[in-house]
C-alpha positions in Angstrom: -0.2 33.0 -28.7 -2.6 30.2 -27.8 -1.0 26.7 -28.3 -4.3 24.8 -28.1 -6.6 24.8 -31.0 -10.2 23.6 -30.6 -9.6 20.6 -32.9 -6.7 19.5 -30.8 -8.7 19.6 -27.6 -11.5 17.7 -29.4 -9.1 15.0 -30.6 -7.6 14.7 -27.1 -11.1 14.3 -25.6 -11.9 11.6 -28.1 -8.6 9.7 -27.5 -8.7 9.6 -23.7 -11.4 6.8 -23.5 -9.5 4.8 -26.1 -6.2 5.2 -24.1 -8.0 4.2 -20.9 -9.5 1.1 -22.4 -6.1 0.0 -23.7 -5.1 -0.9 -20.2 -7.6 -3.8 -20.2 -6.5 -7.2 -21.4 -8.1 -8.1 -24.7 -10.3 -11.1 -25.3 -8.3 -13.4 -27.5 -9.1 -16.4 -29.7 -8.1 -19.5 -27.8 -7.2 -23.0 -28.7 -5.7 -25.4 -26.2 -5.5 -29.0 -25.1 -6.1 -30.2 -21.5 -8.9 -31.3 -19.2 -12.1 -29.9 -17.7 -12.4 -30.3 -13.9 -14.1 -28.7 -10.9 -12.3 -25.9 -9.2 -12.2 -27.9 -6.0 -10.1 -30.7 -7.5 -8.1 -28.7 -9.9 -6.4 -26.2 -7.5 -4.1 -28.9 -6.0 -3.1 -30.1 -9.5 -2.1 -26.6 -10.7 -0.3 -25.8 -7.5 1.7 -29.1 -7.7 2.5 -28.6 -11.4 1.1 -32.1 -12.1 -1.7 -31.4 -14.5 -3.9 -34.2 -15.7 -7.4 -35.5 -15.4 -9.3 -35.4 -12.2 -11.4 -38.3 -11.1 -14.5 -38.0 -13.2 -17.0 -39.2 -10.6 -15.5 -36.9 -8.0 -15.5 -33.8 -10.3 -19.1 -34.5 -11.5 -20.2 -34.8 -7.8 -18.5 -31.5 -6.9 -20.0 -29.7 -9.9 -23.5 -31.0 -8.9 -22.9 -29.6 -5.4 -22.0 -26.1 -6.7 -18.3 -26.2 -7.6 -17.3 -24.2 -10.7 -16.1 -25.8 -14.0 -12.5 -25.0 -14.9 -10.2 -25.9 -17.8 -6.7 -27.1 -17.1 -4.5 -25.9 -20.0 -1.6 -28.4 -20.2 0.9 -26.2 -22.1 0.3 -23.0 -20.0 0.1 -25.1 -16.8 -2.8 -22.9 -15.8 -6.4 -23.1 -14.7 -9.1 -21.0 -16.4 -12.7 -20.7 -15.2 -15.3 -21.6 -17.8 -17.9 -18.8 -18.2 -20.4 -21.1 -20.1 -20.1 -24.4 -18.2 -23.1 -26.1 -20.0 -21.0 -26.1 -23.2 -18.4 -28.5 -21.7 -19.7 -30.1 -18.4 -20.2 -33.5 -20.1 -16.5 -33.6 -21.1 -15.1 -33.5 -17.6 -11.8 -35.4 -17.2 -11.6 -36.3 -20.9 -8.5 -35.1 -22.7 -9.8 -32.4 -25.1 -9.0 -29.7 -27.5 -10.9 -26.5 -26.7 -11.6 -23.6 -29.0 -13.1 -20.4 -27.8 -12.1 -17.1 -26.4 -9.8 -16.3 -23.4 -10.0 -13.2 -21.2 -6.5 -13.2 -19.7 -7.3 -10.5 -17.2 -10.2 -12.5 -15.5 -8.6 -15.9 -16.4 -11.9 -17.1 -18.0 -12.5 -19.0 -21.1 -15.7 -19.0 -23.2 -16.0 -22.4 -24.9 -17.1 -22.4 -28.5 -16.3 -26.1 -29.2 -14.8 -29.2 -27.6 -13.1 -32.1 -29.4 -12.5 -35.2 -27.3 -9.0 -36.5 -28.1 -9.0 -39.3 -25.5 -11.8 -40.4 -23.2 -11.1 -40.6 -19.5 -10.2 -44.0 -18.0 -10.1 -44.4 -14.3 -6.7 -45.3 -12.9 -7.3 -45.8 -9.3 -4.3 -48.1 -8.9 -6.4 -51.1 -7.7 -5.2 -54.4 -9.2 -8.0 -56.4 -10.7 -8.1 -60.2 -10.1 -8.0 -62.1 -13.3 
């Protein structure tokens, strides 16, 4: 007696690609607050666990010299590469709310919109004479 029926084999063949694709992380809708920075300045912030804005002038200079734009997610305490940097490059170091999509497997975010919640103010620690 043959246990396999042609329709069963056909269904199995159709299901295999779907099962294989299930191993990939899905792209999810994403909303978060944090800061945009260059990857050169952001790594030390993430590694130290002290997330916050990077110096705006430094980050803009690094980006102009080829560094990659990243988003520092304050709640996840994580850094995500931005796959469409032109959508957010002008908001470097401002405290923002980002909406878009997140690919958790590649740790990249695609920015759909940026809302500035607080503009960056330099805090270099130098006392001003008054």
